[in-house]
MDTraj code that builds the backbone (N, CA, C; nanometers):
import mdtraj as md
import numpy as np

residues = "MET GLY GLU SER GLN THR TYR ILE VAL LYS LEU LYS PRO PRO SER VAL GLU GLU TRP ARG THR TRP VAL GLN MET GLY TYR LEU GLY SER TYR GLU ARG TYR ALA ALA GLN ALA ALA ILE THR ALA GLY GLU ARG MET PHE LEU HIS GLY ASP LEU GLY PRO HIS CYS THR GLU CYS LEU ALA PRO SER GLU ASN LEU CYS ASP TYR PRO VAL GLY GLU GLY LYS THR CYS ASP ARG ALA LEU CYS ASP GLU HIS SER LYS GLY ILE ALA ALA ASP THR HIS TYR CYS ARG ASP HIS TRP LEU MET TRP MET ASP TYR LEU ALA SER GLN ARG GLY TYR GLU VAL LEU ASN ASN VAL THR PRO LEU GLY THR VAL VAL LYS PRO".split()
xyz = np.array([
    [-3.3472, -10.5696, -1.8664],
    [-3.3000, -10.6679, -1.9630],
    [-3.4390, -10.7544, -2.0130],
    [-3.4307, -10.7845, -2.1436],
    [-3.5612, -10.8505, -2.1957],
    [-3.5705, -10.9964, -2.1409],
    [-3.6999, -11.0474, -2.1651],
    [-3.7084, -11.1794, -2.1305],
    [-3.6553, -11.2718, -2.2311],
    [-3.5979, -11.4063, -2.1817],
    [-3.5379, -11.5043, -2.2774],
    [-3.6468, -11.5942, -2.3156],
    [-3.6618, -11.6357, -2.4664],
    [-3.7336, -11.7261, -2.5151],
    [-3.6820, -11.8726, -2.4803],
    [-3.7879, -11.9572, -2.4488],
    [-3.7323, -12.1082, -2.4329],
    [-3.7878, -12.1798, -2.5544],
    [-3.7018, -12.2668, -2.6026],
    [-3.7385, -12.3708, -2.7199],
    [-3.7011, -12.4903, -2.6697],
    [-3.7737, -12.5850, -2.7110],
    [-3.7816, -12.7285, -2.6933],
    [-3.7434, -12.7961, -2.8044],
    [-3.6271, -12.8631, -2.8288],
    [-3.5741, -12.9357, -2.9235],
    [-3.5432, -13.0699, -2.8997],
    [-3.6112, -13.1620, -3.0089],
    [-3.5921, -13.3249, -3.0126],
    [-3.4582, -13.3439, -3.0490],
    [-3.3729, -13.4172, -2.9770],
    [-3.2461, -13.4760, -3.0094],
    [-3.2393, -13.5640, -3.1171],
    [-3.1940, -13.5382, -3.2093],
    [-3.1813, -13.6399, -3.3612],
    [-3.0962, -13.7629, -3.3354],
    [-3.1295, -13.8713, -3.3908],
    [-3.0457, -13.9852, -3.4008],
    [-2.9151, -13.9402, -3.4652],
    [-2.8115, -14.0191, -3.4494],
    [-2.6819, -13.9954, -3.4910],
    [-2.6906, -14.0012, -3.6496],
    [-2.5837, -13.9187, -3.7200],
    [-2.5956, -13.9084, -3.8573],
    [-2.4312, -13.8780, -3.9072],
    [-2.3863, -13.9296, -4.0150],
    [-2.2695, -13.9133, -4.0679],
    [-2.2336, -13.7551, -4.0925],
    [-2.3435, -13.6728, -4.1225],
    [-2.3457, -13.5322, -4.1420],
    [-2.3002, -13.4619, -4.0069],
    [-2.3734, -13.4933, -3.9094],
    [-2.3738, -13.4148, -3.7668],
    [-2.2021, -13.4866, -3.7307],
    [-2.1626, -13.5947, -3.7473],
    [-2.0272, -13.6333, -3.6875],
    [-1.9222, -13.5514, -3.7614],
    [-1.9453, -13.5205, -3.8963],
    [-1.8651, -13.4426, -3.9754],
    [-1.8691, -13.2904, -3.9142],
    [-1.9629, -13.2520, -3.8829],
    [-1.9602, -13.1096, -3.8137],
    [-1.8808, -13.1157, -3.7075],
    [-1.9090, -13.2134, -3.5936],
    [-1.8325, -13.2273, -3.4699],
    [-1.6840, -13.2602, -3.4924],
    [-1.6430, -13.3425, -3.6076],
    [-1.4909, -13.3374, -3.6394],
    [-1.4408, -13.1986, -3.6756],
    [-1.5086, -13.1233, -3.7572],
    [-1.4566, -12.9906, -3.8112],
    [-1.4509, -12.9030, -3.6797],
    [-1.5252, -12.9258, -3.5612],
    [-1.5172, -12.8446, -3.4440],
    [-1.3930, -12.8879, -3.3521],
    [-1.3407, -13.0136, -3.3907],
    [-1.2340, -13.0697, -3.3149],
    [-1.2443, -13.2064, -3.2409],
    [-1.3555, -13.2623, -3.2735],
    [-1.3840, -13.3844, -3.2052],
    [-1.2970, -13.5005, -3.2801],
    [-1.2355, -13.5664, -3.2075],
    [-1.1387, -13.6687, -3.2468],
    [-1.1775, -13.8061, -3.2468],
    [-1.3035, -13.8425, -3.2129],
    [-1.3503, -13.9986, -3.1975],
    [-1.4000, -14.0193, -3.3477],
    [-1.4166, -14.1710, -3.3527],
    [-1.4461, -14.2353, -3.4537],
    [-1.6131, -14.2107, -3.4720],
    [-1.6391, -14.2216, -3.6074],
    [-1.8070, -14.2112, -3.6180],
    [-1.8749, -14.3138, -3.5158],
    [-1.8139, -14.4419, -3.5123],
    [-1.9054, -14.5535, -3.4271],
    [-1.9077, -14.5071, -3.2808],
    [-1.7826, -14.4395, -3.2315],
    [-1.8018, -14.3922, -3.0927],
    [-1.8826, -14.2813, -3.0731],
    [-1.8922, -14.1755, -3.1835],
    [-1.9996, -14.0586, -3.1838],
    [-2.1242, -14.1246, -3.1812],
    [-2.1602, -14.1916, -3.2872],
    [-2.2955, -14.2710, -3.3014],
    [-2.3278, -14.3388, -3.1657],
    [-2.2527, -14.4152, -3.0924],
    [-2.2980, -14.4834, -2.9800],
    [-2.3395, -14.3789, -2.8817],
    [-2.2557, -14.2658, -2.8695],
    [-2.3078, -14.1932, -2.7620],
    [-2.4185, -14.0965, -2.7734],
    [-2.4415, -14.0699, -2.9184],
    [-2.5504, -14.0014, -2.9748],
    [-2.6968, -14.0771, -2.9661],
    [-2.6679, -14.1978, -2.9775],
    [-2.7851, -14.2974, -2.9815],
    [-2.8427, -14.3027, -2.8278],
    [-2.7687, -14.2762, -2.7266],
    [-2.8186, -14.2615, -2.6093],
    [-2.9294, -14.1653, -2.5663],
    [-2.8961, -14.0296, -2.6274],
    [-2.9961, -13.9373, -2.6057],
    [-3.0955, -13.9182, -2.7201],
    [-3.0934, -13.9980, -2.8073],
    [-3.1596, -13.9751, -2.9461],
    [-3.3344, -13.9747, -2.9114],
    [-3.3854, -13.8733, -2.9458],
    [-3.5147, -13.8757, -2.9063],
    [-3.5709, -13.8000, -2.7738],
    [-3.4749, -13.7709, -2.6961],
    [-3.4884, -13.6995, -2.5820],
    [-3.5416, -13.5544, -2.6163],
    [-3.5747, -13.4838, -2.5344],
    [-3.6164, -13.3225, -2.5464],
    [-3.5021, -13.2521, -2.4718],
    [-3.4708, -13.1339, -2.5119],
    [-3.3556, -13.0375, -2.4598],
    [-3.4272, -12.9047, -2.4578],
    [-3.4121, -12.8189, -2.3579],
    [-3.4620, -12.6937, -2.3472],
    [-3.3432, -12.5918, -2.3846],
    [-3.3590, -12.4952, -2.4679],
    [-3.2668, -12.3895, -2.4981],
    [-3.3365, -12.2761, -2.4498],
    [-3.2453, -12.1754, -2.4041],
    [-3.2961, -12.0326, -2.3764],
    [-3.2137, -11.9533, -2.4619],
    [-3.2791, -11.8381, -2.5089],
    [-3.2095, -11.7286, -2.5812],
    [-3.3101, -11.6917, -2.6967],
    [-3.2615, -11.6143, -2.7740],
    [-3.3412, -11.5670, -2.9034],
    [-3.2797, -11.6269, -3.0381],
    [-3.3572, -11.7395, -3.0721],
    [-3.3073, -11.8149, -3.1714],
    [-3.4147, -11.7954, -3.2820],
    [-3.4928, -11.6825, -3.2822],
    [-3.5824, -11.6594, -3.4069],
    [-3.7108, -11.7108, -3.3515],
    [-3.8188, -11.7074, -3.4759],
    [-3.9418, -11.7745, -3.4379],
    [-3.9574, -11.9179, -3.4051],
    [-4.0477, -11.9582, -3.3237],
    [-4.0927, -12.0800, -3.2968],
    [-4.1355, -12.1447, -3.4016],
    [-4.1194, -12.2920, -3.4101],
    [-4.2169, -12.3665, -3.5158],
    [-4.3575, -12.3668, -3.4522],
    [-4.4573, -12.3617, -3.5506],
    [-4.6080, -12.3348, -3.5309],
    [-4.6635, -12.4722, -3.4791],
    [-4.5814, -12.5760, -3.5083],
    [-4.6347, -12.7050, -3.4276],
    [-4.5737, -12.7417, -3.3138],
    [-4.4644, -12.6865, -3.2789],
    [-4.3823, -12.7484, -3.1558],
    [-4.2900, -12.6029, -3.0993],
    [-4.2331, -12.6317, -3.0046],
    [-4.1549, -12.5012, -2.9627],
    [-4.0092, -12.4996, -2.9976],
    [-3.9737, -12.5833, -3.1111],
    [-3.8386, -12.5748, -3.1628],
    [-3.8114, -12.4443, -3.2546],
    [-3.6642, -12.3994, -3.2415],
    [-3.6484, -12.2946, -3.3469],
    [-3.6927, -12.3416, -3.4822],
    [-3.7615, -12.2346, -3.5597],
    [-3.7922, -12.2736, -3.7036],
    [-3.6782, -12.2511, -3.8053],
    [-3.6738, -12.3498, -3.8849],
    [-3.5768, -12.3362, -3.9931],
    [-3.6388, -12.2940, -4.1194],
    [-3.7512, -12.3081, -4.1406],
    [-3.8119, -12.2955, -4.2590],
    [-3.9472, -12.2111, -4.2339],
    [-3.9935, -12.1724, -4.3754],
    [-4.1278, -12.1186, -4.3751],
    [-4.2046, -12.1893, -4.4927],
    [-4.3436, -12.1966, -4.4741],
    [-4.4113, -12.2826, -4.6023],
    [-4.4355, -12.1906, -4.7016],
    [-4.3683, -12.2450, -4.8160],
    [-4.3661, -12.1824, -4.9444],
    [-4.4853, -12.1935, -5.0147],
    [-4.5850, -12.2458, -4.9806],
    [-4.7098, -12.2880, -5.0567],
    [-4.7629, -12.1356, -5.1057],
    [-4.8057, -12.1134, -5.2249],
    [-4.8759, -11.9859, -5.2763],
    [-5.0008, -11.9922, -5.2335],
    [-5.0306, -11.8644, -5.1626],
    [-5.1751, -11.8524, -5.1363],
    [-5.2380, -11.7395, -5.2381],
    [-5.1846, -11.6648, -5.3261],
    [-5.2390, -11.5782, -5.4064],
    [-5.1787, -11.4429, -5.4019],
    [-5.1807, -11.3609, -5.4844],
    [-5.1289, -11.2144, -5.5122],
    [-4.9704, -11.2160, -5.4821],
    [-4.8984, -11.3177, -5.5279],
    [-4.7545, -11.3467, -5.4947],
    [-4.7065, -11.3469, -5.3568],
    [-4.8136, -11.4109, -5.2763],
    [-4.7620, -11.4293, -5.1347],
    [-4.7723, -11.5918, -5.1160],
    [-4.6927, -11.6118, -5.0155],
    [-4.6739, -11.7644, -4.9549],
    [-4.7314, -11.7685, -4.7983],
    [-4.7592, -11.9014, -4.7787],
    [-4.8219, -11.9179, -4.6541],
    [-4.7278, -11.8603, -4.5437],
    [-4.5908, -11.8674, -4.5318],
    [-4.5099, -11.8443, -4.4464],
    [-4.5342, -11.8848, -4.3175],
    [-4.5885, -12.0033, -4.2858],
    [-4.5939, -12.0638, -4.1500],
    [-4.4591, -12.1198, -4.1099],
    [-4.4055, -12.0817, -3.9805],
    [-4.2725, -12.1002, -3.9333],
    [-4.2671, -12.2232, -3.9206],
    [-4.1875, -12.3226, -3.9517],
    [-4.1589, -12.4548, -3.9298],
    [-4.0230, -12.5211, -3.8858],
    [-4.0281, -12.6063, -3.8082],
    [-3.8868, -12.6514, -3.7819],
    [-3.8560, -12.7807, -3.9046],
    [-3.7381, -12.8247, -3.8967],
    [-3.6894, -12.9359, -3.9969],
    [-3.8049, -13.0744, -3.9734],
    [-3.8284, -13.1021, -3.8660],
    [-3.9043, -13.2214, -3.8310],
    [-4.0539, -13.1989, -3.8966],
    [-4.1188, -13.0548, -3.8993],
    [-4.2336, -13.0506, -3.9435],
    [-4.2746, -12.9883, -4.0761],
    [-4.1638, -12.9526, -4.1303],
    [-4.1720, -12.8986, -4.2628],
    [-4.1561, -13.0177, -4.3619],
    [-4.2278, -13.0241, -4.4890],
    [-4.2139, -13.1065, -4.5981],
    [-4.1536, -13.0529, -4.7067],
    [-4.0247, -13.1184, -4.7146],
    [-3.9274, -13.0520, -4.8447],
    [-4.0132, -13.1099, -4.9709],
    [-4.0303, -13.0391, -5.0743],
    [-4.0842, -13.0932, -5.2039],
    [-4.0089, -13.0546, -5.3014],
    [-3.8871, -12.9677, -5.2966],
    [-3.8046, -12.9457, -5.3862],
    [-3.6909, -12.8401, -5.3202],
    [-3.5900, -12.8122, -5.4012],
    [-3.4755, -12.7585, -5.3330],
    [-3.5162, -12.6272, -5.2868],
    [-3.4990, -12.6106, -5.1490],
    [-3.5162, -12.5055, -5.0752],
    [-3.6694, -12.4618, -5.0878],
    [-3.7569, -12.5683, -5.1152],
    [-3.9178, -12.5245, -5.0974],
    [-3.9693, -12.6321, -5.0051],
    [-4.0261, -12.5665, -4.9161],
    [-4.0925, -12.6531, -4.7954],
    [-4.2652, -12.6033, -4.7847],
    [-4.3152, -12.7017, -4.7568],
    [-4.4733, -12.6812, -4.6993],
    [-4.5120, -12.7341, -4.5750],
    [-4.6074, -12.6720, -4.5297],
    [-4.6646, -12.7100, -4.3950],
    [-4.7402, -12.8428, -4.4223],
    [-4.7736, -12.9109, -4.3275],
    [-4.8429, -13.0499, -4.3302],
    [-4.9704, -13.0256, -4.4245],
    [-5.0631, -12.9053, -4.3673],
    [-5.1941, -12.9077, -4.4531],
    [-5.1388, -12.8815, -4.6096],
    [-5.0548, -12.7630, -4.6339],
    [-5.0505, -12.7437, -4.7766],
    [-4.9633, -12.8621, -4.8372],
    [-4.8683, -12.9526, -4.7718],
    [-4.8347, -13.0628, -4.8205],
    [-4.9420, -13.1678, -4.8783],
    [-5.0347, -13.1889, -4.7959],
    [-5.1434, -13.2658, -4.8340],
    [-5.2258, -13.2286, -4.9451],
    [-5.2524, -13.0914, -4.9485],
    [-5.3099, -13.0427, -5.0569],
    [-5.2233, -13.0589, -5.1993],
    [-5.0988, -13.0479, -5.1911],
    [-5.0159, -13.0718, -5.2955],
    [-5.0101, -13.2053, -5.3516],
    [-4.9998, -13.2985, -5.2750],
    [-5.0174, -13.4543, -5.2752],
    [-5.1463, -13.4661, -5.3480],
    [-5.2621, -13.4207, -5.3038],
    [-5.3950, -13.4453, -5.3757],
    [-5.3939, -13.3947, -5.5120],
    [-5.3235, -13.2781, -5.5368],
    [-5.3089, -13.2289, -5.6716],
    [-5.2276, -13.3150, -5.7675],
    [-5.1084, -13.3587, -5.7029],
    [-5.0343, -13.4413, -5.7875],
    [-5.1070, -13.5935, -5.8245],
    [-5.1828, -13.6236, -5.7236],
    [-5.2563, -13.7523, -5.7635],
    [-5.3711, -13.7200, -5.8613],
    [-5.4092, -13.6098, -5.8899],
    [-5.5418, -13.5787, -5.9719],
    [-5.5005, -13.5707, -6.1164],
    [-5.5774, -13.5910, -6.1798],
    [-5.5648, -13.5956, -6.3393],
    [-5.5076, -13.4714, -6.3936],
    [-5.5673, -13.3555, -6.3411],
    [-5.5185, -13.2161, -6.3711],
    [-5.3612, -13.2043, -6.3387],
    [-5.3283, -13.2227, -6.2068],
    [-5.1835, -13.2462, -6.1921],
    [-5.1054, -13.3276, -6.2676],
    [-5.1492, -13.4417, -6.3160],
    [-5.0786, -13.5266, -6.4104],
    [-5.0733, -13.4442, -6.5259],
    [-5.1577, -13.4142, -6.5963],
    [-5.1496, -13.3339, -6.7224],
    [-5.0394, -13.2039, -6.7247],
    [-5.0640, -13.1291, -6.6029],
    [-4.9747, -13.0251, -6.5978],
    [-4.8277, -13.0795, -6.5703],
    [-4.7841, -13.1534, -6.4912],
    [-4.6686, -13.1991, -6.4617],
    [-4.6074, -13.2755, -6.5798],
    [-4.6926, -13.3666, -6.6696],
    [-4.6475, -13.4438, -6.7582],
    [-4.5853, -13.3502, -6.8791],
    [-4.6324, -13.2016, -6.8839],
    [-4.5925, -13.1298, -6.9902],
    [-4.4660, -13.0359, -6.9656],
    [-4.4273, -13.0773, -6.8447],
    [-4.3063, -12.9802, -6.7949],
    [-4.1668, -13.0380, -6.8352],
    [-4.0947, -12.9396, -6.8968],
    [-3.9597, -12.9915, -6.9529],
    [-3.8628, -12.9602, -6.8520],
    [-3.7842, -13.0524, -6.7999],
    [-3.6713, -13.0443, -6.7156],
    [-3.5758, -12.9290, -6.7482],
    [-3.5242, -12.8458, -6.6743],
    [-3.4341, -12.7470, -6.6976],
    [-3.3026, -12.8235, -6.7699],
    [-3.2382, -12.7400, -6.8852],
    [-3.1342, -12.8109, -6.9326],
    [-3.1590, -12.9103, -7.0506],
    [-3.2967, -12.9282, -7.0587],
    [-3.3206, -13.0164, -7.1584],
    [-3.3286, -12.9509, -7.2917],
    [-3.2946, -13.0103, -7.4041],
    [-3.3120, -12.9499, -7.5263],
    [-3.4394, -13.0010, -7.6128],
    [-3.5389, -12.9145, -7.6315],
    [-3.6468, -12.9761, -7.7019],
    [-3.6409, -12.9516, -7.8479],
    [-3.6605, -13.0765, -7.9259],
    [-3.6348, -13.0535, -8.0836],
    [-3.7735, -13.0264, -8.1154],
    [-3.7820, -12.9154, -8.2462],
    [-3.9086, -12.8964, -8.2850],
    [-3.9534, -13.0005, -8.3831],
])
top = md.Topology()
chain = top.add_chain()
for i, resn in enumerate(residues, 1):
    res = top.add_residue(resn, chain, resSeq=i)
    for name in ("N", "CA", "C"):
        top.add_atom(name, md.element.get_by_symbol(name[0]), res)
traj = md.Trajectory(xyz[None], top)
């Protein structure tokens, strides 16, 4: 039998979305009751064993995302990241911390302003 991988997950604070998931699984308590219980363990770490895919490169949590920063020749960084360590910059587009900082520097630059100022949002009709 193969070795089991170990992941370390930081427990999140209560959220309405999590409560709704619990309700769909059969939880009958109110949000207030759920939030009070979840707040007790928020921020603590939990160890999980099994094969949940690649580890986040910043911590030992299961990775949820890959860095989508373009690195040339049609390739992206692809650094494995958990939700806590990935920076969402658009729908289903995430950057690692280093590439997010580079992106923010670009956005703050004159060149970034000129390029992004000329972008026409999808669905917008441009009159000649």
